[in-house]
C-alpha positions as a LaTeX table, in Angstrom:
\begin{tabular}{lrrr}
\hline
Residue & $x$ (\AA) & $y$ (\AA) & $z$ (\AA) \\
\hline
Met1 & 63.50 & 136.43 & 59.52 \\
Ser2 & 66.68 & 134.77 & 60.72 \\
Val3 & 66.61 & 131.90 & 63.16 \\
Pro4 & 68.93 & 132.44 & 66.13 \\
Ala5 & 71.63 & 129.79 & 66.47 \\
Ser6 & 71.63 & 129.88 & 70.27 \\
Pro7 & 69.86 & 131.58 & 73.17 \\
Arg8 & 72.68 & 134.15 & 73.19 \\
Ala9 & 71.51 & 135.30 & 69.75 \\
Leu10 & 68.10 & 136.36 & 71.09 \\
Arg11 & 67.53 & 140.11 & 70.79 \\
Gly12 & 66.16 & 142.10 & 73.69 \\
Ser13 & 67.17 & 144.02 & 76.79 \\
Asp14 & 68.90 & 142.33 & 79.69 \\
Glu15 & 65.86 & 142.93 & 81.90 \\
Ala16 & 63.54 & 141.26 & 79.38 \\
Lys17 & 65.90 & 138.30 & 79.09 \\
Arg18 & 66.00 & 137.96 & 82.92 \\
Leu19 & 62.16 & 138.01 & 83.08 \\
Leu20 & 61.97 & 135.40 & 80.34 \\
Ala21 & 64.40 & 133.14 & 82.18 \\
Leu22 & 62.39 & 133.44 & 85.42 \\
Ile23 & 59.09 & 132.71 & 83.65 \\
Leu24 & 60.58 & 129.68 & 81.89 \\
Glu25 & 62.01 & 128.40 & 85.18 \\
Ala26 & 58.58 & 128.70 & 86.80 \\
Leu27 & 56.86 & 127.00 & 83.86 \\
Ser28 & 59.36 & 124.14 & 83.88 \\
Gly29 & 58.98 & 123.62 & 87.64 \\
Leu30 & 62.46 & 124.75 & 88.68 \\
Arg31 & 60.85 & 127.57 & 90.72 \\
Thr32 & 57.41 & 128.13 & 92.16 \\
Thr33 & 55.36 & 131.07 & 90.93 \\
Lys34 & 55.80 & 132.68 & 94.35 \\
Gln35 & 59.61 & 132.38 & 94.08 \\
Ala36 & 59.55 & 133.79 & 90.51 \\
Ala37 & 57.35 & 136.72 & 91.61 \\
Asp38 & 59.72 & 137.44 & 94.50 \\
Ala39 & 62.74 & 137.31 & 92.17 \\
Ile40 & 61.04 & 139.75 & 89.79 \\
Gly41 & 60.00 & 141.95 & 92.70 \\
Thr42 & 56.24 & 141.91 & 92.00 \\
Ser43 & 53.13 & 140.28 & 93.34 \\
Gln44 & 51.95 & 136.89 & 92.14 \\
Val45 & 49.06 & 138.54 & 90.28 \\
Arg46 & 51.53 & 140.70 & 88.30 \\
Tyr47 & 53.69 & 137.62 & 87.66 \\
Tyr48 & 50.71 & 135.80 & 86.15 \\
Gln49 & 50.01 & 138.82 & 83.91 \\
Leu50 & 53.61 & 138.79 & 82.66 \\
Glu51 & 53.48 & 135.03 & 82.15 \\
Thr52 & 50.27 & 135.34 & 80.10 \\
Arg53 & 51.82 & 138.09 & 77.96 \\
Ala54 & 54.90 & 135.95 & 77.35 \\
Leu55 & 52.83 & 132.90 & 76.41 \\
Gln56 & 50.63 & 135.00 & 74.11 \\
Ala57 & 53.70 & 136.39 & 72.33 \\
Met58 & 55.08 & 132.88 & 71.90 \\
Leu59 & 51.76 & 131.68 & 70.52 \\
Glu60 & 51.55 & 134.55 & 68.02 \\
Ala61 & 55.13 & 133.90 & 66.91 \\
Leu62 & 54.27 & 130.27 & 66.21 \\
Glu63 & 51.18 & 131.03 & 64.08 \\
Pro64 & 51.63 & 130.04 & 60.42 \\
Gln65 & 52.58 & 133.02 & 58.30 \\
Lys66 & 51.63 & 133.80 & 54.73 \\
Arg67 & 54.21 & 132.89 & 52.15 \\
Gly68 & 56.01 & 135.50 & 50.16 \\
Arg69 & 56.90 & 139.07 & 50.86 \\
Lys70 & 54.94 & 141.12 & 53.31 \\
Arg71 & 53.44 & 144.28 & 51.89 \\
Ser72 & 54.33 & 147.48 & 53.64 \\
Leu73 & 52.47 & 150.77 & 53.33 \\
Asp74 & 55.68 & 152.64 & 52.60 \\
Lys75 & 56.48 & 150.34 & 49.71 \\
Glu76 & 52.94 & 150.65 & 48.30 \\
Leu77 & 53.12 & 154.45 & 48.58 \\
Glu78 & 56.43 & 154.49 & 46.73 \\
Gln79 & 54.99 & 152.26 & 43.98 \\
Ala80 & 51.96 & 154.55 & 43.63 \\
Arg81 & 54.22 & 157.61 & 43.29 \\
Asp82 & 56.31 & 155.82 & 40.65 \\
Glu83 & 53.13 & 154.94 & 38.75 \\
Ile84 & 51.97 & 158.57 & 38.86 \\
Gln85 & 55.32 & 159.72 & 37.47 \\
Arg86 & 55.17 & 157.11 & 34.71 \\
Leu87 & 51.63 & 158.13 & 33.74 \\
Arg88 & 52.56 & 161.84 & 33.69 \\
Arg89 & 55.47 & 161.12 & 31.35 \\
Glu90 & 53.15 & 159.07 & 29.14 \\
Val91 & 50.60 & 161.91 & 28.98 \\
Gln92 & 53.35 & 164.38 & 28.02 \\
Arg93 & 54.53 & 161.97 & 25.33 \\
Tyr94 & 51.04 & 161.64 & 23.88 \\
Gln95 & 50.54 & 165.42 & 23.94 \\
Ala96 & 53.80 & 165.96 & 22.04 \\
Leu97 & 52.82 & 163.26 & 19.56 \\
His98 & 49.43 & 164.91 & 19.07 \\
Arg99 & 51.03 & 168.30 & 18.40 \\
Ser100 & 53.49 & 166.85 & 15.89 \\
Val101 & 50.67 & 165.07 & 14.01 \\
Gln102 & 48.69 & 168.32 & 13.90 \\
Arg103 & 51.69 & 170.14 & 12.42 \\
Ala104 & 52.32 & 167.37 & 9.88 \\
Val105 & 48.70 & 167.32 & 8.71 \\
Gly106 & 48.40 & 171.10 & 8.76 \\
Val107 & 45.59 & 171.34 & 11.26 \\
Lys108 & 45.62 & 174.38 & 13.49 \\
Glu109 & 45.75 & 173.83 & 17.18 \\
Ala110 & 42.54 & 174.46 & 19.04 \\
Val111 & 42.70 & 177.82 & 20.75 \\
Lys112 & 41.80 & 177.77 & 24.37 \\
Lys113 & 39.24 & 180.36 & 25.31 \\
Ser114 & 40.33 & 182.48 & 28.21 \\
Ala115 & 38.38 & 184.79 & 30.42 \\
Pro116 & 37.77 & 188.22 & 28.86 \\
Lys117 & 40.26 & 190.85 & 29.85 \\
Gly118 & 38.90 & 193.64 & 31.90 \\
Lys119 & 36.08 & 193.85 & 34.35 \\
Val120 & 33.41 & 191.18 & 34.33 \\
Arg121 & 29.91 & 192.56 & 34.68 \\
Arg122 & 27.83 & 191.08 & 37.40 \\
Pro123 & 24.08 & 190.98 & 37.28 \\
Arg124 & 22.37 & 193.93 & 38.88 \\
Lys125 & 21.20 & 193.39 & 42.42 \\
Lys126 & 17.48 & 193.06 & 42.88 \\
Leu127 & 15.62 & 195.57 & 44.88 \\
Arg128 & 14.60 & 194.50 & 48.33 \\
Val129 & 10.94 & 194.66 & 47.32 \\
Gln130 & 11.56 & 192.30 & 44.40 \\
Arg131 & 13.20 & 189.76 & 46.67 \\
Val132 & 10.31 & 189.92 & 49.13 \\
Val133 & 7.79 & 189.48 & 46.30 \\
Glu134 & 9.67 & 186.45 & 44.99 \\
Val135 & 9.67 & 184.91 & 48.43 \\
Leu136 & 5.99 & 185.47 & 48.85 \\
Gly137 & 5.33 & 184.22 & 45.33 \\
Lys138 & 2.73 & 186.87 & 44.58 \\
Pro139 & 2.88 & 189.56 & 41.94 \\
Ala140 & 3.09 & 193.07 & 43.32 \\
Pro141 & $-0.35$ & 194.74 & 43.15 \\
Ala142 & $-0.59$ & 197.96 & 41.18 \\
Ala143 & $-0.92$ & 200.65 & 43.78 \\
Lys144 & $-3.21$ & 203.61 & 43.22 \\
Leu145 & $-1.84$ & 206.84 & 44.45 \\
Pro146 & $-4.43$ & 208.92 & 46.29 \\
Ala147 & $-5.30$ & 212.20 & 44.62 \\
Arg148 & $-4.05$ & 215.31 & 46.36 \\
Glu149 & $-6.54$ & 217.63 & 47.84 \\
Gly150 & $-6.68$ & 221.14 & 46.59 \\
Lys151 & $-6.03$ & 220.31 & 43.01 \\
Glu152 & $-8.82$ & 219.73 & 40.69 \\
Ser153 & $-8.28$ & 217.73 & 37.64 \\
Gly154 & $-9.72$ & 218.23 & 34.17 \\
Pro155 & $-13.14$ & 219.66 & 33.02 \\
\hline
\end{tabular}
């Protein structure tokens, strides 16, 4: 942060500079708060709000700051992306090294198993009755079929 050489070097809009000058005049006793509020074109209550904001900003600017560079999120994000790129290159390097050692030693590369070509069989759906029985947790009772009338069986 550069230190301005004179009040002319202060950055800000003309309106902000005018408000600052009026507030400083009122604080130094050159104007009353009523005169400063009239010059700004606001009430005294609004003037005191502006004065408090100005004093708070001055106080925050005068707080001791940590030494060294300030960390920004953009810079950290860029460093993380660079690290990812570096690690990817390193992984590719190790993979190539691994393949060359396998060729030199005469070891075959491990074959990756892929999904079988064609249609994959899915398990058969359960009958509705089987699902109900599982839910109830009871085995299905063996049902006796009633004998038909009119037919006689055996001797």
